[in-house]
Backbone as CSV, one residue per row, in Angstrom:
resi,resn,N_x,N_y,N_z,CA_x,CA_y,CA_z,C_x,C_y,C_z
1,MET,-2.956,27.989,0.104,-2.267,27.233,-0.897,-2.085,25.833,-0.569
2,GLN,-1.885,25.450,0.686,-1.765,23.966,1.048,-3.181,23.320,1.004
3,THR,-4.267,24.058,1.292,-5.654,23.474,1.234,-5.972,23.203,-0.278
4,SER,-5.688,24.062,-1.202,-5.963,23.847,-2.598,-5.137,22.773,-3.114
5,ASP,-3.898,22.743,-2.725,-3.035,21.598,-3.260,-3.445,20.236,-2.747
6,THR,-4.006,20.192,-1.509,-4.543,18.950,-1.005,-5.738,18.465,-1.755
7,TRP,-6.615,19.409,-2.065,-7.790,19.045,-2.991,-7.336,18.558,-4.274
8,HIS,-6.314,19.253,-4.774,-5.902,18.900,-6.252,-5.307,17.507,-6.074
9,GLN,-4.504,17.088,-5.096,-3.946,15.801,-4.959,-5.059,14.658,-4.796
10,GLN,-6.068,15.071,-3.970,-7.201,14.097,-3.817,-7.946,13.913,-5.250
11,HIS,-8.136,14.948,-5.984,-8.697,14.843,-7.318,-7.869,13.862,-8.190
12,LEU,-6.554,14.005,-8.212,-5.718,13.190,-9.017,-5.840,11.697,-8.550
13,CYS,-6.032,11.483,-7.135,-6.143,10.146,-6.599,-7.339,9.498,-7.190
14,TRP,-8.445,10.246,-7.219,-9.734,9.689,-7.766,-9.582,9.291,-9.198
15,HIS,-8.919,10.143,-9.883,-8.704,9.810,-11.328,-7.895,8.499,-11.449
16,LYS,-6.930,8.231,-10.598,-6.118,7.103,-10.682,-7.011,5.941,-10.345
17,ILE,-7.897,6.043,-9.314,-8.887,4.940,-9.032,-9.647,4.554,-10.112
18,ALA,-10.267,5.626,-10.842,-11.225,5.368,-11.943,-10.382,4.701,-13.103
19,GLY,-9.127,5.188,-13.371,-8.350,4.571,-14.459,-8.093,3.148,-14.166
20,LEU,-7.681,2.821,-12.936,-7.409,1.324,-12.634,-8.616,0.556,-12.676
21,CYS,-9.731,0.979,-12.230,-10.945,0.176,-12.390,-11.323,-0.211,-13.819
22,ILE,-11.072,0.798,-14.700,-11.361,0.686,-16.206,-10.404,-0.317,-16.703
23,LEU,-9.109,-0.175,-16.336,-8.070,-1.197,-16.680,-8.386,-2.568,-16.352
24,PHE,-8.851,-2.787,-14.983,-9.115,-4.073,-14.628,-10.195,-4.738,-15.425
25,LEU,-11.283,-3.969,-15.653,-12.391,-4.390,-16.399,-12.045,-4.760,-17.832
26,SER,-11.140,-3.989,-18.350,-10.812,-4.257,-19.840,-9.907,-5.490,-19.859
27,LEU,-9.162,-5.825,-18.899,-8.266,-6.928,-18.862,-9.032,-8.340,-18.492
28,THR,-10.113,-8.215,-17.838,-10.794,-9.393,-17.453,-11.857,-9.908,-18.505
29,PRO,-12.108,-11.181,-18.571,-13.088,-11.754,-19.572,-14.468,-11.173,-19.224
30,ASN,-15.349,-11.324,-20.216,-16.788,-10.864,-20.103,-17.362,-11.737,-18.998
31,LEU,-18.086,-11.057,-18.050,-18.627,-11.740,-16.914,-19.768,-12.670,-17.318
32,GLN,-20.552,-12.204,-18.249,-21.714,-13.098,-18.665,-21.226,-14.266,-19.310
33,GLY,-20.136,-14.305,-20.117,-19.651,-15.287,-20.755,-18.899,-16.359,-19.844
34,GLN,-18.321,-15.814,-18.736,-17.680,-16.624,-17.810,-18.620,-17.564,-16.999
35,THR,-19.900,-17.123,-16.840,-20.818,-17.930,-16.057,-21.194,-19.132,-16.833
36,LYS,-20.928,-19.211,-18.176,-21.275,-20.364,-19.015,-20.106,-21.414,-19.144
37,THR,-18.932,-21.003,-18.577,-17.782,-21.793,-18.683,-17.453,-22.473,-17.303
38,ARG,-16.487,-23.469,-17.449,-16.144,-24.157,-16.199,-15.462,-23.139,-15.170
39,GLU,-15.783,-23.291,-13.952,-15.160,-22.538,-12.878,-13.829,-23.161,-12.566
40,ASN,-12.716,-22.299,-12.598,-11.521,-22.648,-12.109,-11.505,-22.658,-10.592
41,LEU,-10.706,-23.513,-10.015,-10.500,-23.482,-8.529,-11.934,-23.479,-7.811
42,SER,-12.798,-24.342,-8.219,-14.203,-24.259,-7.727,-14.359,-24.289,-6.221
43,ASP,-13.563,-25.055,-5.555,-13.702,-25.125,-4.113,-12.510,-24.395,-3.326
44,TYR,-11.826,-23.493,-4.117,-10.779,-22.714,-3.660,-11.154,-21.855,-2.388
45,ASP,-12.192,-21.138,-2.415,-12.540,-20.370,-1.276,-13.036,-21.022,-0.006
46,ASP,-13.273,-22.333,-0.056,-13.681,-23.096,1.093,-12.541,-23.614,1.879
47,GLN,-11.328,-23.494,1.360,-10.100,-23.887,2.035,-9.832,-22.848,3.151
48,TRP,-9.393,-23.279,4.315,-9.253,-22.353,5.511,-8.035,-21.508,5.438
49,ILE,-7.061,-21.898,4.727,-5.810,-21.091,4.612,-5.200,-21.200,3.119
50,HIS,-4.700,-20.003,2.680,-4.004,-20.019,1.501,-2.618,-19.112,1.682
51,TYR,-1.665,-19.590,0.857,-0.408,-18.841,0.868,-0.032,-18.203,-0.527
52,GLY,0.715,-17.211,-0.548,1.065,-16.663,-1.737,2.171,-15.509,-1.660
53,PHE,2.378,-14.796,-2.607,3.276,-13.643,-2.513,2.814,-12.545,-3.278
54,LEU,3.385,-11.327,-3.062,2.831,-10.057,-3.604,4.023,-9.229,-4.175
55,MET,3.690,-8.342,-5.155,4.709,-7.388,-5.614,3.804,-6.052,-5.810
56,SER,4.508,-4.943,-5.544,3.784,-3.712,-5.511,4.635,-2.584,-5.889
57,GLY,4.056,-1.538,-6.686,4.634,-0.357,-6.939,3.779,0.749,-6.196
58,HIS,4.512,1.795,-5.570,3.778,2.725,-4.851,4.369,4.164,-4.940
59,THR,3.520,5.136,-4.600,3.959,6.417,-4.472,3.724,6.866,-2.968
60,SER,4.662,7.723,-2.379,4.412,8.077,-1.003,4.883,9.498,-0.836
61,GLN,4.430,10.154,0.219,4.826,11.626,0.487,4.538,11.811,2.005
62,TYR,5.093,12.916,2.475,4.847,13.350,3.916,3.634,14.483,3.753
63,LEU,2.820,14.377,4.739,1.929,15.472,4.989,2.410,16.281,6.200
64,ILE,2.600,17.561,6.147,3.116,18.319,7.243,2.187,19.337,7.716
65,ARG,2.429,19.848,8.960,1.656,21.056,9.570,2.765,21.896,10.156
66,TYR,2.749,23.182,9.791,3.782,24.225,10.366,3.465,24.412,11.845
67,SER,4.519,24.659,12.585,4.420,25.004,13.946,4.435,26.568,14.040
68,GLU,4.086,27.000,15.253,4.074,28.498,15.553,5.348,29.190,15.208
69,SER,6.557,28.445,15.279,7.871,29.008,15.090,7.881,29.442,13.611
70,PHE,7.189,28.875,12.727,7.316,29.429,11.286,7.047,30.814,11.156
71,THR,6.157,31.357,11.849,5.809,32.788,11.746,6.592,33.779,12.568
72,GLN,7.558,33.256,13.342,8.396,34.108,14.188,9.495,34.712,13.310
73,PRO,9.929,36.020,13.705,10.868,36.774,12.932,12.186,36.076,12.625
74,GLN,12.757,35.278,13.637,14.038,34.711,13.480,13.990,33.633,12.348
75,TYR,12.850,33.144,11.918,12.730,32.187,10.870,12.122,32.601,9.554
76,ASP,12.199,33.967,9.508,11.498,34.564,8.261,12.336,34.320,6.977
77,SER,13.444,33.728,7.062,14.242,33.395,5.864,13.727,32.182,5.167
78,ILE,12.801,31.430,5.792,12.361,30.217,5.219,10.909,30.602,4.513
79,HIS,10.868,30.402,3.298,9.704,30.645,2.523,8.606,29.610,2.647
80,SER,8.971,28.389,2.447,7.985,27.232,2.647,8.788,25.921,2.687
81,ILE,7.990,24.867,3.131,8.644,23.558,3.151,7.608,22.639,2.352
82,ILE,8.136,22.027,1.248,7.300,21.290,0.431,7.688,19.759,0.345
83,PRO,6.641,19.024,0.690,6.828,17.596,0.578,6.825,17.086,-0.882
84,ASP,7.665,16.315,-1.339,7.616,15.686,-2.703,7.199,14.320,-2.711
85,LYS,6.481,13.860,-3.858,5.826,12.626,-3.933,6.890,11.742,-4.826
86,LEU,7.326,10.647,-4.272,8.235,9.832,-4.945,7.758,8.414,-4.944
87,GLY,8.439,7.622,-5.797,7.898,6.118,-6.041,8.848,5.107,-5.264
88,GLY,8.360,3.922,-5.274,9.126,2.824,-4.634,8.417,1.556,-4.932
89,PHE,8.781,0.530,-4.168,8.190,-0.819,-4.533,8.220,-1.625,-3.211
90,LYS,7.500,-2.716,-3.264,7.418,-3.549,-2.078,7.352,-5.020,-2.523
91,LEU,7.697,-5.858,-1.767,7.742,-7.405,-1.908,7.243,-8.056,-0.627
92,GLY,6.475,-9.064,-0.662,6.055,-9.821,0.534,5.417,-11.042,0.272
93,PHE,4.859,-11.550,1.403,4.084,-12.815,1.321,2.694,-12.698,1.808
94,VAL,1.844,-13.598,1.417,0.418,-13.597,1.761,-0.015,-14.856,2.485
95,VAL,-0.601,-14.564,3.632,-1.411,-15.660,4.426,-2.712,-15.294,4.591
96,ASN,-3.596,-15.956,3.870,-5.059,-15.693,3.877,-5.772,-16.802,4.637
97,MET,-6.508,-16.414,5.526,-7.336,-17.332,6.510,-8.852,-17.148,6.345
98,TYR,-9.555,-18.245,6.087,-11.056,-18.066,5.838,-11.615,-17.913,7.233
99,MET,-12.523,-16.930,7.266,-13.327,-16.725,8.500,-14.841,-16.988,8.341
100,PHE,-15.513,-16.363,7.413,-16.922,-16.669,7.001,-17.029,-16.705,5.534
101,GLN,-18.226,-16.928,5.071,-18.443,-17.092,3.639,-17.894,-16.047,2.764
102,TYR,-17.998,-14.784,3.058,-17.501,-13.705,2.323,-16.480,-12.858,3.103
103,LEU,-15.901,-13.433,4.057,-14.899,-12.636,4.902,-13.648,-13.474,5.194
104,ASP,-12.494,-12.924,4.856,-11.184,-13.497,5.164,-10.349,-12.521,6.028
105,PHE,-9.315,-13.216,6.626,-8.368,-12.406,7.395,-6.999,-12.600,6.762
106,ARG,-6.302,-11.597,6.476,-5.003,-11.541,5.717,-3.902,-11.004,6.501
107,ILE,-2.796,-11.651,6.485,-1.554,-11.174,7.113,-0.446,-11.041,6.045
108,LEU,0.105,-9.918,5.745,0.950,-9.775,4.628,2.391,-9.167,5.016
109,PRO,3.236,-10.126,5.609,4.579,-9.520,5.878,5.300,-8.971,4.594
110,THR,5.721,-7.809,4.607,6.213,-7.083,3.490,7.333,-6.240,3.836
111,VAL,8.291,-6.157,2.746,9.323,-5.215,2.834,9.163,-4.175,1.800
112,GLY,9.072,-2.920,2.357,8.859,-1.694,1.554,10.163,-0.788,1.363
113,PHE,10.373,-0.453,0.159,11.483,0.507,-0.116,10.961,1.850,-0.453
114,TYR,11.264,2.832,0.396,10.758,4.103,0.350,11.830,5.214,0.040
115,GLU,11.215,6.309,-0.574,12.138,7.593,-0.641,10.990,8.601,-0.408
116,ASN,11.311,9.502,0.567,10.470,10.651,0.879,11.432,11.875,0.964
117,THR,10.964,12.961,0.598,11.798,14.201,0.662,11.008,15.402,1.107
118,LEU,11.710,16.346,1.757,11.104,17.700,2.070,12.031,18.709,1.460
119,THR,11.588,19.636,0.709,12.295,20.651,0.061,12.093,21.976,0.897
120,TYR,13.101,22.529,1.457,13.074,23.722,2.153,13.355,24.967,1.192
121,ARG,12.444,25.769,1.026,12.636,26.968,0.163,12.889,28.249,0.955
122,PHE,13.934,28.942,0.541,14.189,30.211,1.323,13.804,31.480,0.524
123,THR,13.677,32.525,1.155,13.290,33.742,0.509,14.347,34.309,-0.385
124,ASP,15.667,33.875,-0.255,16.702,34.352,-1.187,16.730,33.555,-2.433
125,GLY,15.804,32.515,-2.618,15.763,31.668,-3.812,16.616,30.377,-3.637
126,ASN,17.343,30.188,-2.589,17.974,28.817,-2.298,17.046,27.796,-1.844
127,THR,17.411,26.484,-1.959,16.631,25.384,-1.563,17.533,24.377,-0.867
128,ILE,17.001,23.649,0.123,17.714,22.508,0.679,16.759,21.326,0.649
129,ARG,17.173,20.203,0.229,16.418,19.031,-0.043,16.792,17.968,0.989
130,GLN,15.824,17.561,1.911,16.149,16.492,2.873,15.507,15.220,2.340
131,LEU,16.357,14.254,2.035,15.936,12.966,1.484,15.883,11.929,2.677
132,LYS,14.760,11.208,2.787,14.640,10.065,3.773,14.427,8.810,2.912
133,ASP,15.502,8.001,2.865,15.630,6.765,2.146,15.524,5.712,3.086
134,ALA,14.530,4.808,3.086,14.462,3.773,4.132,13.856,2.513,3.671
135,THR,14.211,1.477,4.291,13.685,0.134,4.123,12.826,-0.194,5.240
136,MET,11.483,-0.413,5.050,10.480,-0.617,6.081,10.113,-2.186,6.147
137,MET,9.980,-2.585,7.370,9.334,-4.037,7.555,7.971,-3.686,7.993
138,GLU,7.074,-4.150,7.258,5.611,-3.929,7.430,4.814,-5.217,7.690
139,LEU,3.718,-5.170,8.419,2.916,-6.242,8.743,1.462,-5.765,8.650
140,PRO,0.980,-5.624,7.427,-0.500,-5.347,7.312,-1.316,-6.523,7.800
141,MET,-2.297,-6.242,8.572,-3.367,-7.226,8.994,-4.708,-6.779,8.655
142,LEU,-5.267,-7.414,7.569,-6.447,-6.913,6.971,-7.650,-7.823,6.903
143,LEU,-8.799,-7.283,6.868,-10.084,-7.967,6.633,-10.372,-7.832,5.223
144,LYS,-10.759,-8.851,4.524,-11.102,-8.946,3.055,-12.523,-9.364,2.936
145,TYR,-13.308,-8.388,2.457,-14.730,-8.767,2.194,-14.960,-8.888,0.742
146,LYS,-15.456,-10.225,0.454,-15.633,-10.603,-1.004,-17.013,-10.509,-1.505
147,SER,-17.137,-10.199,-2.765,-18.417,-10.294,-3.365,-18.762,-11.827,-3.832
148,VAL,-19.979,-11.949,-4.259,-20.305,-13.268,-4.823,-19.582,-13.474,-6.066
149,ARG,-18.984,-14.614,-6.154,-18.174,-15.083,-7.366,-19.025,-15.092,-8.638
150,ARG,-18.555,-14.556,-9.672,-19.195,-14.648,-11.019,-18.324,-15.408,-12.046
151,GLY,-18.439,-16.586,-12.148,-17.618,-17.260,-13.006,-16.112,-17.331,-12.387
152,ASN,-15.156,-16.815,-13.094,-13.799,-16.798,-12.563,-13.353,-15.476,-12.123
153,ILE,-14.266,-14.671,-11.633,-13.839,-13.280,-11.142,-14.789,-12.832,-10.012
154,ALA,-14.100,-12.218,-9.093,-14.900,-11.618,-7.862,-14.212,-10.320,-7.443
155,MET,-15.020,-9.452,-6.939,-14.509,-8.127,-6.467,-14.285,-8.259,-5.008
156,TYR,-13.527,-7.350,-4.329,-13.328,-7.371,-2.801,-12.979,-6.038,-2.343
157,LEU,-13.189,-5.814,-1.168,-12.626,-4.564,-0.382,-11.779,-5.104,0.732
158,VAL,-10.736,-4.392,1.115,-9.803,-4.700,2.209,-9.711,-3.494,3.045
159,GLY,-9.447,-3.732,4.325,-9.154,-2.702,5.321,-8.646,-3.312,6.516
160,GLY,-7.819,-2.457,7.221,-7.186,-2.889,8.407,-5.991,-2.033,8.937
161,ILE,-5.169,-2.577,9.665,-3.946,-1.903,10.306,-2.714,-2.221,9.652
162,ASN,-1.636,-1.447,9.715,-0.385,-1.676,9.088,0.649,-1.013,9.987
163,PRO,1.150,-1.837,11.045,2.421,-1.343,11.780,3.629,-1.564,10.975
164,SER,4.627,-0.765,11.065,5.832,-0.779,10.390,7.058,-0.426,11.220
165,TRP,8.116,-0.950,10.806,9.484,-0.509,11.557,10.561,-0.251,10.479
166,GLU,11.335,0.627,10.667,12.517,0.962,9.755,13.662,-0.030,10.080
167,ALA,14.033,-0.767,8.986,15.112,-1.606,9.181,16.404,-1.066,8.757
168,VAL,16.449,-0.294,7.655,17.682,0.277,7.229,17.353,1.736,6.714
169,GLY,18.186,2.651,7.134,17.977,4.062,6.500,19.291,4.678,6.159
170,ARG,19.290,5.119,4.993,20.518,5.782,4.332,20.785,7.016,5.218
171,GLY,22.035,7.206,5.581,22.484,8.356,6.294,22.280,8.410,7.850
172,ASP,22.123,7.134,8.319,21.926,6.944,9.828,23.261,7.337,10.489
173,ASN,24.389,7.383,9.837,25.610,7.732,10.509,25.891,9.202,10.508
174,ILE,24.914,9.985,9.919,25.106,11.471,9.884,24.656,12.116,11.265
175,ASP,25.299,13.118,11.680,24.854,13.876,12.868,23.435,14.187,12.746
176,SER,22.620,13.949,13.790,21.132,14.187,13.661,20.917,15.680,13.561
177,ARG,21.907,16.505,14.049,21.729,17.939,13.921,21.841,18.511,12.545
178,GLU,22.346,17.653,11.611,22.538,17.950,10.221,21.477,17.410,9.246
179,LYS,20.428,16.778,9.815,19.391,16.251,9.014,18.026,16.314,9.720
180,LEU,16.987,15.883,8.940,15.601,15.794,9.509,15.609,14.365,10.241
181,GLU,15.491,14.292,11.462,15.506,13.062,12.264,14.122,12.534,12.508
182,LEU,13.685,11.294,12.051,12.383,10.871,12.221,12.351,9.617,13.158
183,LYS,11.160,9.331,13.636,11.039,8.120,14.332,11.043,6.814,13.415
184,ARG,11.450,5.793,13.977,11.623,4.553,13.251,10.366,3.621,13.255
185,PHE,9.329,4.077,14.038,8.072,3.274,14.008,7.017,3.992,13.415
186,ASN,6.050,3.400,12.668,4.898,3.983,12.086,3.790,3.085,12.234
187,PHE,2.531,3.569,12.211,1.300,2.863,12.314,0.298,3.555,11.343
188,ALA,-0.362,2.759,10.476,-1.251,3.337,9.475,-2.508,2.465,9.339
189,TYR,-3.524,3.092,8.886,-4.755,2.459,8.470,-4.758,2.269,7.013
190,ASP,-4.941,1.023,6.539,-5.030,0.689,5.066,-6.294,0.445,4.587
191,VAL,-6.807,0.885,3.430,-8.055,0.571,2.864,-7.751,0.455,1.296
192,GLY,-8.528,-0.438,0.639,-8.445,-0.702,-0.805,-9.451,-1.553,-1.376
193,ALA,-9.207,-1.885,-2.560,-10.175,-2.819,-3.401,-9.400,-3.414,-4.472
194,GLY,-9.957,-4.614,-4.893,-9.373,-5.336,-5.969,-10.341,-6.378,-6.625
195,PHE,-9.580,-7.223,-7.476,-10.413,-8.250,-8.181,-9.548,-9.529,-7.932
196,ASP,-10.347,-10.677,-7.618,-9.838,-11.982,-7.652,-10.085,-12.669,-8.936
197,LEU,-9.000,-12.972,-9.683,-9.034,-13.671,-10.981,-8.637,-15.128,-10.873
198,TYR,-9.549,-16.068,-11.075,-9.264,-17.512,-10.817,-8.822,-18.134,-12.139
199,TYR,-7.674,-18.779,-12.036,-7.031,-19.551,-13.120,-6.951,-21.084,-12.684
200,PRO,-6.670,-21.947,-13.687,-6.711,-23.378,-13.301,-5.865,-23.804,-12.147
201,LEU,-4.619,-23.125,-11.904,-3.718,-23.500,-10.926,-3.383,-22.450,-9.832
202,PHE,-3.905,-21.277,-10.015,-3.602,-20.343,-9.090,-4.659,-19.141,-9.192
203,LYS,-4.617,-18.294,-8.222,-5.454,-16.997,-8.206,-4.609,-15.816,-8.281
204,MET,-4.890,-14.826,-9.133,-4.113,-13.661,-9.261,-5.159,-12.442,-8.863
205,SER,-4.609,-11.467,-8.204,-5.435,-10.428,-7.645,-4.806,-9.049,-7.839
206,PRO,-5.246,-8.216,-8.819,-4.790,-6.872,-8.921,-5.559,-6.021,-7.840
207,GLU,-4.846,-5.196,-7.129,-5.464,-4.425,-6.030,-4.802,-3.043,-5.813
208,PHE,-5.622,-2.053,-5.583,-5.055,-0.757,-5.130,-5.389,-0.508,-3.695
209,ARG,-4.411,0.237,-3.062,-4.674,0.376,-1.549,-4.053,1.723,-1.118
210,PHE,-4.736,2.411,-0.236,-4.267,3.697,0.336,-3.880,3.357,1.753
211,SER,-2.824,3.990,2.264,-2.252,3.775,3.593,-2.200,5.328,4.217
212,PHE,-2.833,5.466,5.403,-2.839,6.743,6.045,-2.174,6.674,7.342
213,GLY,-0.966,7.136,7.503,-0.104,7.134,8.670,-0.733,7.887,9.670
214,GLN,-0.678,7.417,10.933,-1.297,8.016,12.121,-0.333,8.549,13.108
215,VAL,0.978,8.189,13.030,2.030,8.598,13.917,2.698,9.978,13.502
216,ASN,2.869,10.818,14.509,3.703,12.003,14.139,5.149,11.595,14.242
217,LEU,5.749,11.569,13.094,7.146,11.041,13.050,8.272,11.906,13.434
218,LEU,7.899,13.257,13.833,8.903,14.148,14.310,9.489,13.740,15.628
219,GLN,10.797,13.810,15.764,11.436,13.550,17.021,11.224,14.742,17.955
220,ASP,11.462,14.478,19.287,11.320,15.546,20.325,12.429,16.432,20.282
221,ASP,13.601,16.028,19.816,14.789,16.887,19.702,14.662,17.928,18.637
222,ILE,14.842,19.270,18.856,14.734,20.204,18.029,15.948,20.731,17.311
223,ASN,15.920,20.726,16.028,17.075,21.219,15.244,16.476,22.182,14.045
224,ASN,17.373,22.595,13.254,16.994,23.534,12.187,15.883,22.942,11.237
225,PHE,15.873,21.656,11.089,15.023,21.073,10.089,13.611,20.775,10.602
226,ASN,13.383,20.737,11.865,12.140,20.370,12.450,11.520,21.523,13.307
227,VAL,12.292,22.564,13.508,11.794,23.564,14.414,10.456,24.269,13.811
228,ASN,10.292,24.281,12.569,9.224,24.973,11.872,8.088,24.008,11.598
229,LEU,8.186,22.746,12.180,7.158,21.662,11.847,6.477,21.249,13.193
230,ASP,5.218,21.137,13.217,4.484,20.643,14.274,4.012,19.193,14.150
231,GLU,3.810,18.769,12.910,3.404,17.408,12.704,3.887,16.978,11.312
232,LEU,4.234,15.691,11.131,4.651,15.082,9.889,4.112,13.618,9.924
233,VAL,3.291,13.349,8.931,2.688,11.935,8.779,2.793,11.420,7.400
234,THR,2.534,10.183,7.213,2.875,9.552,5.915,1.478,9.348,5.098
235,ARG,1.515,9.458,3.826,0.486,8.945,2.952,1.073,8.055,1.815
236,ASN,0.346,6.988,1.471,1.017,6.149,0.499,-0.184,5.582,-0.477
237,PHE,0.060,5.437,-1.626,-0.886,4.879,-2.586,-0.070,3.733,-3.324
238,ALA,-0.708,2.539,-3.377,0.046,1.441,-3.907,-0.733,0.609,-4.743
239,PHE,-0.227,0.002,-5.829,-0.868,-0.976,-6.765,-0.223,-2.208,-6.480
240,PHE,-0.982,-3.386,-6.123,-0.534,-4.628,-5.770,-0.874,-5.698,-6.864
241,ILE,-0.105,-6.613,-7.009,-0.413,-7.822,-7.723,-0.076,-8.975,-6.797
242,THR,-1.113,-9.777,-6.428,-0.831,-10.969,-5.463,-1.123,-12.254,-6.326
243,PHE,-0.325,-13.329,-5.978,-0.457,-14.622,-6.522,-0.676,-15.568,-5.336
244,GLU,-1.803,-16.297,-5.346,-2.070,-17.189,-4.296,-2.333,-18.626,-4.745
245,GLY,-1.798,-19.662,-3.990,-2.159,-21.007,-4.279,-2.739,-21.566,-3.036
246,GLY,-2.638,-22.898,-2.880,-3.278,-23.574,-1.674,-2.293,-24.784,-1.304
247,PRO,-2.377,-25.179,-0.116,-1.570,-26.392,0.334,-1.935,-27.595,-0.448
248,ASN,-0.939,-28.231,-1.098,-1.072,-29.393,-1.817,-2.189,-29.261,-3.027
249,TYR,-2.245,-27.971,-3.506,-3.393,-27.871,-4.405,-3.046,-28.617,-5.741
250,LEU,-1.807,-28.599,-6.250,-1.465,-29.330,-7.501,-1.837,-30.772,-7.317
251,LYS,-1.513,-31.371,-6.217,-1.841,-32.769,-6.084,-3.338,-33.048,-6.091
252,ARG,-4.143,-32.264,-5.331,-5.514,-32.302,-5.268,-6.152,-32.003,-6.683
253,ARG,-5.567,-31.052,-7.505,-6.077,-30.783,-8.755,-5.905,-31.940,-9.673
254,LYS,-4.611,-32.674,-9.593,-4.487,-33.833,-10.527,-5.514,-34.860,-10.201
255,LYS,-5.698,-35.133,-8.912,-6.652,-36.078,-8.539,-7.997,-35.786,-8.975
256,GLN,-8.402,-34.577,-8.883,-9.809,-34.113,-9.370,-9.854,-34.310,-10.858
257,ARG,-8.786,-34.012,-11.604,-8.846,-34.056,-13.018,-8.934,-35.629,-13.402
258,LEU,-8.279,-36.455,-12.679,-8.274,-37.796,-12.945,-9.652,-38.361,-12.771
259,GLU,-10.369,-37.967,-11.727,-11.732,-38.367,-11.501,-12.635,-37.891,-12.499
260,GLU,-12.393,-36.655,-13.077,-13.186,-36.144,-14.153,-13.065,-37.050,-15.395
261,LEU,-11.899,-37.435,-15.761,-11.563,-38.237,-16.966,-12.204,-39.604,-16.777
262,LEU,-12.258,-40.134,-15.573,-12.834,-41.407,-15.338,-14.492,-41.496,-15.515
263,THR,-14.952,-40.357,-15.176,-16.488,-40.199,-15.210,-16.996,-39.735,-16.685
264,GLU,-16.097,-39.323,-17.477,-16.464,-38.998,-18.889,-16.796,-40.147,-19.720
């Protein structure tokens, strides 16, 4: 059942990706027409550093693996443990550094607000829901590989690492024996894709990104909520909107515009 559910979730994720790609293309101007118009921020990608900010909505859930204890007679009252998929959001900053013609390095200090749950189902029909509500400090460090720019649009791929630390968690004052206790540090691999849309004074980038947690978050201390689990990792799908400018870009833009007027 878990295998079929995993394939079903992956199938839904690919549908999301296809839908977002269609949405991006429908919102962006015709590429052929853009090549005939003036390029906004024509020298933007030659600057060695850019700053900006980001906003994101995401869905996250746990992936679990049962332990050998799950099949032992003393725990036969537990029918299953089901991870639920819940939403959240992120806010952060963008520091983008030029490396090569089509390659940038990005650091994205981010605050993420998460809710994850496990629902424990018992053979008598009762359920217990364990909620993990946390604020995470994240520091994605990504490589951004860009396509050739066509007018005022370009596509890109991103990938890298994402260490994170729990800053605040609801229920931290509850006895650890009465809840699912997890580690406060996580490490994930992030991969995604997006579009750079160039406007006269800034660049906007819609992007989707997957995050694959690599750390088993289960604590070593055994209690009733983790005894039947051998591994618990995170999965996250997020849609980002980033806005980027450049140092003193408005001043440089006004100077450039003045020079254009003088030459006309």
